[in-house]
C-alpha positions in Angstrom: 53.9 -244.5 153.7 53.0 -243.9 149.6 56.2 -242.8 147.9 55.6 -240.2 145.4 57.5 -239.0 142.0 56.5 -235.5 140.4 57.6 -234.4 136.6 56.3 -231.2 136.3 56.9 -230.0 132.2 56.4 -226.6 130.7 56.0 -223.4 132.7 56.6 -222.0 136.1 53.2 -221.9 136.2 52.2 -225.7 136.2 55.4 -225.7 138.5 53.1 -224.1 141.3 50.6 -226.9 140.6 52.9 -229.3 141.0 54.3 -227.9 144.3 50.5 -227.8 145.5 49.8 -231.4 144.5 53.1 -232.4 146.3 51.6 -230.1 149.2 48.6 -231.8 149.2 50.4 -235.4 149.0 52.3 -234.5 151.5 49.9 -234.0 154.1 48.2 -236.5 153.3 51.5 -239.1 154.6 52.9 -239.2 151.2 56.5 -239.2 150.9 58.0 -237.2 147.9 60.9 -239.2 146.1 63.5 -238.1 142.9 64.0 -241.1 141.7 61.0 -242.6 139.8 62.7 -245.8 140.6 61.6 -245.6 144.0 57.7 -244.3 143.6 54.9 -246.3 144.1 53.2 -243.5 142.1 54.2 -241.5 139.3 52.9 -238.0 138.1 53.1 -236.6 135.3 51.9 -233.0 135.0 51.9 -231.8 131.2 51.7 -228.9 129.5 49.9 -227.9 125.5 51.3 -224.5 125.5 52.7 -225.3 121.6 53.5 -228.6 119.7 56.8 -228.8 121.0 55.2 -229.1 124.4 52.8 -231.7 123.6 55.5 -233.8 122.4 57.5 -233.6 125.4 54.4 -234.8 127.7 53.4 -237.2 125.0 56.8 -238.8 125.2 56.7 -238.4 129.1 54.1 -240.4 129.7 55.0 -242.9 126.5 58.3 -243.2 128.8 57.2 -243.4 132.4 54.0 -246.2 130.6 56.9 -248.3 129.7 58.8 -247.9 132.3 56.3 -248.4 135.2 56.5 -251.4 137.3 53.3 -253.4 138.5 52.8 -252.4 141.6 53.7 -248.4 140.8 50.5 -246.3 139.3 51.2 -243.7 136.6 48.9 -240.4 137.3 48.5 -237.8 134.2 47.7 -234.5 135.2 47.4 -230.9 133.9 47.0 -229.0 130.3 46.9 -231.7 128.4 44.5 -233.5 130.0 42.5 -230.7 130.1 42.8 -230.2 126.3 42.7 -233.8 125.1 40.4 -235.5 127.8 39.0 -238.4 126.4 41.4 -238.7 123.5 44.7 -238.7 126.1 42.8 -241.7 127.9 42.7 -243.8 124.8 46.7 -243.0 123.7 47.8 -244.0 127.1 45.8 -247.0 128.0 48.6 -247.7 131.3 47.9 -244.6 132.7 45.8 -245.6 135.6 44.1 -241.7 136.4 43.8 -238.2 134.0 43.2 -235.4 136.3 42.1 -232.3 134.9 43.7 -228.2 136.1 41.0 -228.1 138.6 41.0 -231.2 139.8 44.2 -231.8 141.2 43.5 -231.0 144.9 41.8 -234.4 144.7 45.0 -235.8 144.2 45.5 -237.7 147.3 41.8 -239.0 147.4 42.2 -240.1 144.2 45.3 -241.6 144.7 44.0 -243.3 147.5 40.5 -244.8 145.6 42.3 -246.6 142.6 41.4 -248.0 140.8 38.2 -245.6 140.3 36.9 -243.2 137.7 40.0 -243.2 135.4 39.1 -238.9 133.8 38.4 -236.6 136.4 38.2 -233.4 134.4 35.7 -230.5 134.7 35.9 -227.0 134.1 38.7 -225.0 135.3 38.2 -222.1 137.5 40.7 -223.8 140.7 43.0 -221.3 142.1 45.5 -221.9 144.9 45.4 -219.6 148.5 47.5 -218.8 151.1 46.5 -222.2 153.4 46.8 -224.2 150.2 49.7 -227.1 151.2 52.4 -226.2 149.0 56.1 -227.9 148.9 58.5 -225.5 147.3 60.7 -227.1 143.9 62.4 -224.3 143.7 65.3 -222.7 146.2 63.4 -221.1 149.2 65.4 -217.7 148.5 63.3 -217.1 144.5 59.5 -218.4 144.4 56.9 -218.1 142.1 54.0 -216.7 143.4 50.3 -216.8 140.9 48.4 -214.0 141.1 45.5 -214.9 138.9 44.6 -217.7 136.8 43.1 -218.2 133.0 42.9 -215.2 130.8 40.6 -212.6 129.1 42.8 -211.9 126.3 41.7 -214.0 123.9 44.6 -214.0 121.8 43.3 -215.9 118.1 46.3 -218.2 118.5 46.0 -219.3 122.0 44.4 -222.1 123.2 44.9 -220.9 127.0 41.6 -219.7 127.9 40.0 -222.7 126.9 42.4 -225.0 128.9 42.8 -222.3 132.3 39.2 -220.5 131.8 38.5 -217.1 131.8 40.5 -214.9 134.3 40.5 -215.6 138.1 42.0 -213.3 140.4 43.3 -214.0 144.5 42.7 -211.9 146.5 45.0 -208.7 147.6 45.4 -209.5 151.2 45.8 -213.7 150.2 48.4 -212.9 148.3 49.9 -210.4 150.7 49.6 -212.9 153.3 51.5 -215.8 151.4 54.3 -213.6 150.9 54.6 -212.4 154.5 54.8 -216.3 155.2 57.5 -217.1 152.6 59.4 -214.3 153.8 59.3 -215.5 157.4 60.7 -218.8 155.6 63.5 -217.3 153.8 62.2 -216.1 150.7 64.1 -213.1 149.7 62.9 -212.9 145.9 59.4 -213.0 144.7 58.5 -213.8 141.0 54.7 -212.7 140.5 53.1 -215.1 137.6 50.0 -215.3 135.8 48.7 -215.8 132.4 48.1 -211.6 131.8 49.6 -210.1 135.4 48.8 -206.7 133.9 45.2 -207.9 134.2 45.4 -209.1 138.0 42.5 -208.0 140.4 40.1 -207.0 137.1 37.6 -209.2 137.7 37.6 -209.3 141.4 37.7 -205.0 141.6 36.6 -204.0 138.8 39.6 -202.7 137.2 43.3 -203.6 137.3 44.8 -203.9 140.6 48.7 -204.4 139.8 49.5 -201.7 141.1 47.6 -201.5 144.1 49.2 -205.3 144.9 52.6 -204.1 144.6 52.1 -200.6 147.2 51.4 -203.4 149.6 54.1 -206.2 148.6 56.6 -204.2 149.3 56.0 -203.2 152.8 56.8 -206.6 153.4 60.1 -206.9 155.6 62.4 -209.3 154.6 61.6 -209.5 150.7 64.6 -207.8 148.7 63.3 -207.8 144.7 60.1 -208.5 142.9 59.6 -209.1 140.1 57.0 -209.5 137.3 56.3 -212.0 135.0 53.8 -211.5 131.4 52.8 -208.3 130.5 50.7 -207.7 128.4 52.0 -204.7 126.5 49.1 -202.2 126.4 48.1 -202.9 129.8 51.7 -201.6 130.8 50.8 -198.3 132.2 52.2 -195.0 133.3 51.4 -195.6 136.4 53.2 -199.1 137.1 56.2 -197.9 135.3 56.3 -195.3 137.8 55.6 -197.5 140.5 58.9 -199.6 139.0 61.2 -196.5 139.1 60.5 -195.5 142.2 60.4 -198.6 144.5 64.0 -200.1 144.8 62.4 -203.3 146.3 60.7 -204.0 142.5 62.9 -205.0 139.8 63.7 -203.1 136.6 62.6 -205.9 134.9 59.9 -205.9 132.1 58.7 -209.4 130.8 56.4 -208.1 128.0 55.9 -210.8 125.2 54.9 -208.2 122.1 54.3 -211.9 120.1 55.0 -209.6 116.5 55.1 -206.0 115.7 54.1 -205.5 112.0 50.1 -204.1 112.3 48.2 -206.5 110.0 49.9 -209.7 111.8 49.2 -207.9 115.0 45.3 -207.6 114.2 45.5 -211.3 112.4 46.8 -212.2 116.2 43.9 -210.3 118.0 46.5 -207.8 120.0 44.6 -205.2 121.4 47.4 -203.1 120.4 49.7 -201.9 117.6 53.3 -201.1 116.5 53.2 -197.6 117.8 51.7 -198.5 121.6 54.4 -201.5 121.7 56.9 -198.6 121.0 55.5 -195.9 122.9 56.1 -198.4 125.9 59.1 -199.3 125.1 60.4 -195.7 125.1 58.6 -194.6 128.3 60.2 -197.5 130.1 63.8 -197.1 128.8 63.1 -193.0 129.2 61.8 -193.3 133.0 64.3 -195.7 134.1 67.1 -195.7 132.6 69.2 -199.2 132.4 65.7 -200.8 132.9 66.1 -204.6 131.2 63.4 -205.4 128.9 62.4 -209.3 127.6 60.0 -210.0 124.8 58.6 -212.7 123.3 57.8 -213.0 119.1 56.0 -215.5 117.1 57.1 -216.6 113.4 55.3 -217.7 110.6 51.7 -216.8 112.2 48.8 -217.0 109.2 49.5 -213.4 107.5 53.1 -212.7 108.0 54.6 -212.0 104.7 58.2 -211.8 104.2 57.4 -207.9 104.4 55.9 -208.1 107.6 59.0 -210.6 109.0 62.1 -208.2 107.4 59.9 -205.4 109.7 59.9 -207.8 112.4 63.4 -208.6 112.0 64.5 -204.6 111.4 62.8 -203.9 114.3 64.1 -206.6 117.0 67.6 -205.6 115.4 66.8 -201.3 116.6 65.1 -202.5 119.5 67.8 -204.5 121.0 66.1 -206.0 123.6 67.8 -207.6 126.7 66.4 -210.7 126.5 64.2 -212.3 124.0 62.7 -215.7 123.0 61.1 -217.0 119.5 58.2 -219.3 119.0 57.8 -220.7 115.8 54.0 -220.3 115.6 52.1 -223.8 116.6 49.2 -224.2 114.7 46.0 -224.7 117.5 43.3 -226.1 115.3 40.4 -224.7 117.5 41.8 -221.4 117.8 40.6 -218.6 114.8 44.2 -218.7 113.7 44.3 -222.4 113.5 41.5 -222.4 111.1 42.7 -220.2 108.6 43.5 -222.0 105.2 46.6 -220.4 104.2 49.1 -221.7 106.7 53.0 -221.0 106.2 55.3 -224.0 106.2 57.6 -225.1 108.8 60.7 -225.2 106.8 60.2 -221.4 106.9 58.7 -221.1 110.5 62.6 -222.5 111.4 64.2 -220.5 108.9 62.6 -216.9 110.2 63.9 -218.3 113.9 67.0 -218.8 113.4 67.2 -215.2 111.5 65.9 -213.4 114.5 67.8 -215.6 117.0 70.6 -214.8 115.2 69.7 -211.1 115.3 69.8 -211.3 119.1 72.9 -213.2 120.1 74.7 -210.4 118.1 73.1 -207.6 120.4 72.8 -209.7 123.5 76.8 -210.2 123.2 77.0 -206.3 122.7 75.2 -205.5 125.6 76.7 -208.1 127.8 80.4 -207.1 126.5 79.5 -203.3 127.7 78.9 -204.4 131.3 82.3 -205.4 131.6 83.8 -203.7 134.6 80.6 -202.7 135.8 79.7 -203.7 139.5 76.2 -205.3 140.1 74.7 -206.9 143.2 73.6 -210.7 142.6 71.4 -213.3 144.2 73.7 -216.4 145.0 71.2 -219.2 144.0 73.7 -222.3 144.0 77.0 -223.2 145.2 78.3 -225.3 143.0 82.6 -226.9 142.3 83.1 -224.9 140.0 81.7 -221.8 142.0 78.7 -219.9 142.5 76.3 -219.0 140.3 74.0 -216.4 140.9 71.9 -213.7 139.0 71.0 -210.0 138.3 68.1 -208.1 139.0 67.9 -208.1 135.5 67.9 -212.2 135.1 64.7 -214.0 136.0 65.2 -217.5 137.2 65.0 -220.5 134.4 64.7 -218.1 132.0 67.9 -215.6 130.8 71.2 -215.5 132.1 73.8 -216.3 135.0 76.3 -214.7 136.5 79.3 -216.8 137.3 82.0 -216.0 140.5 84.7 -218.5 140.5 86.0 -220.8 143.1 86.8 -219.4 146.4 83.9 -216.9 146.9 82.1 -217.0 150.4 79.0 -217.2 150.2 75.6 -219.4 150.2 72.6 -219.5 148.4 70.0 -216.8 148.6 72.9 -214.6 149.8 73.2 -211.1 148.1 76.7 -210.0 146.9 78.7 -207.5 144.8 80.4 -208.9 141.7 82.7 -207.0 139.1 82.0 -208.0 135.9 85.4 -209.7 134.3 83.6 -211.8 131.2 81.0 -212.2 129.1 79.6 -214.6 126.6 76.2 -214.2 124.6 74.5 -215.2 127.5 76.5 -215.6 130.7 78.2 -212.9 132.7 81.4 -213.8 135.3 83.2 -211.5 137.8 84.9 -211.4 141.0 83.4 -210.8 144.9 84.1 -207.2 145.6 
């Protein structure tokens, strides 16, 4: 029996790919191991979203190239392979195979036939279905479900469409079938993911079908929370907002990456909305769903962001008071329109601006959390540790948002829903006692 060690880097979408690879390998008779030292085959599933992700991916490949034993095989998969192809093969000659984003379904055969073709990359386009083997790497109660692959937005700073291809959606009935199967084995929270979840179905149904999908998913017994991640701003419709407002199963959680708020910068970025549209969406959500959690991300230092544009962004962040907020320093991708602009902002300035925005958000986050003191909320238990229960509210997505910590002594198991009275608040986490 071949023992396989998997290192999955990057986002939750990449994690699903890793789970599919583990499922395919498990069906072929392989055994997954947690310690790389015990593995016959090491797989590094890479990310190339920004420079830091590329550095992490290359550093991980380098580390395992150095540490691998004579009997071990090292396979590199994912976005960085799709992006760099032959260049990555030259950089890491000790790796035994490099597999693109549409070829990892062949992982078992590639391992069986090593050494063979070292680089296996073709045009992107694969997306798994409910019959594809998959071994969950997340807790069983909270699962990611990828509804589509690729992206049609073509933002000027982003290389994802060139790596993952154009939008390719799964059939609605296929997604619903997967969620029903997950519910039967204990899933209670479904996190819908893709590069642009609001555009789900446009390629196969002629128009976005997210609302139609959600109306089917809320009927599935056993699922208590449905969370939407990666919503493109101009596609957050009134119909979607009203559905979230009316359906208890759909978390009142909107993950809407705005990227900037200055109209000039948005235009250079190739985003298909302006400040007025972004503010209208935020106001509509807050007026129709009081208490809704809003998460966003911004990019600082993009070409065209001068001092005035950045100050407009900082003032907007201060006034908008998002519940959750992330900031990226613009990462130059030379094969993109933004990357080809000659006038680029300095790394030092990008980092300074990033720190400024995060300082503003830290203050806001602490204030919002302190306002929850004394309130009673429902949480899902993610894990039971020696110090107590690690939980999340419906306002917190797994892996990226805050936690609700319940001290030792509370009796509950992972996947349980309990009510908690909030007794403590920090910048990002809450603590409380069970009701």
